[in-house]
N, C-alpha and C positions, 0 to 999 in steps of 0.2 A: 887660776885660782878656785879653790874648792868653795862652792856655795852650798851650805848644808841647811835645809829647812828642817828644823827640829819639830816635829809634830809631837804634841804632849802625850806622854804614856806609851811610847813606842820603843823605849830603850834609848832614846835620844841623849840622855844624861850620860850613859857609859860612852856613846859615840863621841859626845863632846869632849869627854875626858881623853879619848884617844887623840883628837886634834889637838887639845890643849897640851898633851904630853908629847906630841910629835913636833909641834911648832912653837910652843913657848909664847914668847911675845909677838910672834908672827901670826897669831890666831886671835881673833876678836869675837867675843860673845856679844851679839848684837843686842841682846836684852838690856845690857849695860846702858844703852842709850836713853832708856826710859821712854821709849816711843812705842805706840801700839803697832805701827807699821814702819818697817825699815824702808827708807826711801833712798833715792838716788843722791839726794843732798846729804843724808846721814852718811852714806857710803863715802862721799867726798871728805866729810868731816872725819870719819875713821881713819882714812888713809893719811891724814896729817899726823896721826898720833901712832900709826902702826906702820912705819916704813918697812917695806919689804913684805907687805901682807900676803899671806899664803892661804888663808881659809877665814871664813866667817860662818857663824852657825847661831841660830836663835829661833825662838817661836814667832817672832814678829817678821821674818822674812816671808812676806806674803807675795805670791805670784812672782817667784825668783827671776823669771825672764824679763822683768821690768828693770832690773839692774843692768846698767851698761858696763859689762866687765869683758876685758880682752881674754879670749880663750877660757871661758867659764867651764868648770867641772861640777855639774849639777848633781846633787845627792840628797837623798832622803830615805827614810825608813817608814814602811807602812806596818800596820797591825790590823788583825781581824777586828772589824769595827765594833761588834758588840762587846768583845772582851775589852777593847779600848776604852769605850764608853763606860762600862762598869768600873774599870780601873780608875778613870778620870773622877767618876762621882765618888768612889771610896775615898780617893785622896782629898777631894773637897770636904768630906765629912770629917776625915781624921785631922785635917787642919784646923777644924772648928769654925770655919766660915760658911758652912752650909748645914742648915738643920731641916732642910726640906726633904720630902721622900724622894725616891728615885723617879717616880712618875712626874711629881711637881717639877723636879729638876730638868727632866726631859723636855717638858713643855716650854720651859722659860729660859734655858741656858744655851746660848749659841755654841759652847764648847762640847755640847753633847748631841749636837745635830749636824751630821756630814761635815765635821770639822776637817777631815783629811782633805776632802775635795775643796772645801772653801779656802784653806790656806794655800793649796797648790795653785788653784786657778784664780784666786781672788774673789770667788763667788761660787754659787751653786752650778757651775758650768762643767758637767761631766766630761764633755768632749774635749774641752780645753785641758782639763786635768790629765786625760789620757794622752793628749799630744805631748804635754810636758814629760810624763813618764817615758814616753817613747823616745824622746830626745835626751833624757837624762843619761849621764854616764855611770851612775850608781843608784840602784833602788833596792834596798835591803828589806827583808821580812823580819820582824820581831820573833816570829816563831821559829826561824831559822837564823838567829842571830850570828853564831859563830861561822856558819856556812857563808852567810852574808859578807862577814869580814874577810873570809878567804877569797871571795870574789873581788872584794874591794882591794885587797893586797895586789892582785894581779892587774887591776885596772887604773889605779890611782896614779896621777902624774908625779906624785912625790913618794918617797920612801916613808912609810908610816909605822910607828910602833904600835901595834894593834892589841897589845895586851892591856887588860884593864882589871879593875877590882869590881866584883859584881856588888851592886847596891841593892839592898832589900829595903824599899821604901815603905811598903805596907807592914804594919804591926799588929793590926787588928782585922782578921779576915771575916769577921761576922757580917759586915755590911756586904761585902762581896758575895758571900755565900747565901745570904737572905734574898739577893736579887737572882742569883743563879738558879735557886730553887723554885722561882715563880715563872712559870711559863708564859704568863700574860705579860710580865715585865720584859721578858726576852723578846716576845713578839712585838712589844711597843718599841723596845730598842731598834729592832730591825726595820720597823715602820719609819722611824725617825732617821734612819741611816741607810736608806736605799742607795743613795748616790755612792756613799763610801763603800758599801758591800759590793756594787758593780765595779767600783775602782779597784778594791782590793782584789777581786777575782781577775780582773784584767791583769794586774801586777803579778799575781801568783801563777797564772796560766800561761801568760805570754811574755811579760817584760822580764821577770826574774829568770825563767829557763833560758832565754836569749842571752842575757848577761852572763849566766853560767857558761853556756857554750862559748861566748867571746873570750871569757877568761880561762877556758880550758879546764873548768872544774865540773866534776861529776856531782850533780845534785843529789844523788843517791848514796854517796859515799860518806861515811861518818867523819866528822871533823872534830879533832881535839879542841877543847875550850880554850879560848884566849883569856879567860877570867883567871889569870894566875897571880896577879898581885894581891897581897894581904893588906897592904896599906897604900896611902897616896903621897907619902913623903919623898917625892921625886923632884929633884932640883928644877928642871925645865917646866914641869907642871906648875910647881909652887910659884916660881917666878912669873909665869904667865898668868896665874890666877891673881897674884898680887898686882900685876900691871893692869889687869882688866878692872879691878877694884878701883885703882886710882883713876882710870878712865871713867868709871861710873861717876865719880864725884865731880870730874870735869863736866861731864854731860849734865848733871843736876845744876851746876853753876851756870851753863850755857843756856839750858831752857828755862830755868826758874829765875835767873837774874839777868843775864845778858840780852835775852830775847825780849825782856820787857824794858820799859823805861826805868833806868836806874836812879832817877833823881828822888823819887819818894824814899829810897832806901838810903841814899848817900848824899842827898842835898844837892842844891844847885851848884855848889862849888866844884863838884865833881863831873859837871855836865861836859866841860870842854875835854876832859880826860877820857870819859867813857863813850861819848858820842861817836868818835870815829872807830873805836873798837866795836861798837854796837853794829855799825854799818858793815864792817868787814865779817863779822860773825854771821849776819843775816844772809850773806852771800855764800856761806859754806853748805 
């Protein structure tokens, strides 16, 4: 099974599309579970609704090796850390949920400080993060996205449809450009992401070239873009998305209702009906 840690602002949305379009209802977007960290218990619950599960991907797959999976295929994509942080900040501003300056955001946001290392290792453990990359079956680079897909094509245990529609998330580049012009802000971003910079350089100089060699891909040869789709009206993709949305509602019901005492919501009459169900769900 492919276990893909989707690190925010690394091109993971396009990569998720590839998995959804390749596997349809056999791919689970783990963010649908509404859990900050996707656990072994969550995986057992997912398998009940995704028979024949072939891939999982999400921001909340923290320290992927903690999941007990037979023959896992670990995958992730890394991005140059300063560029990733600026993009993440820009996204938070554009969504309207962040009015703080870049400097203030750096100082108080966990998402702008060594996030790649923390998601991979479950904390600020650079050596553990490096060990994970060394044992991963696919590590892509945002800056070489299409080349990374060519490598994946050769190494994946499943045949994948690697074509995708390029997404332009940013609509206002003023935030990004104002940070990029300020050398003090760039230095501050580097200061707050020393671990990620070390991890990225390790991936860029050692891991990615080794995977290229394993896949028989010349990293210096130009690769045609896989961004050939003009729309996302694709049957397998749409069915998979719909199924994942339904699963999201099931997860909401599970965690917001079944995992709590149902009597205040349904009255004592329902106790005999829901108590056994509550006990079974708690074991998932």
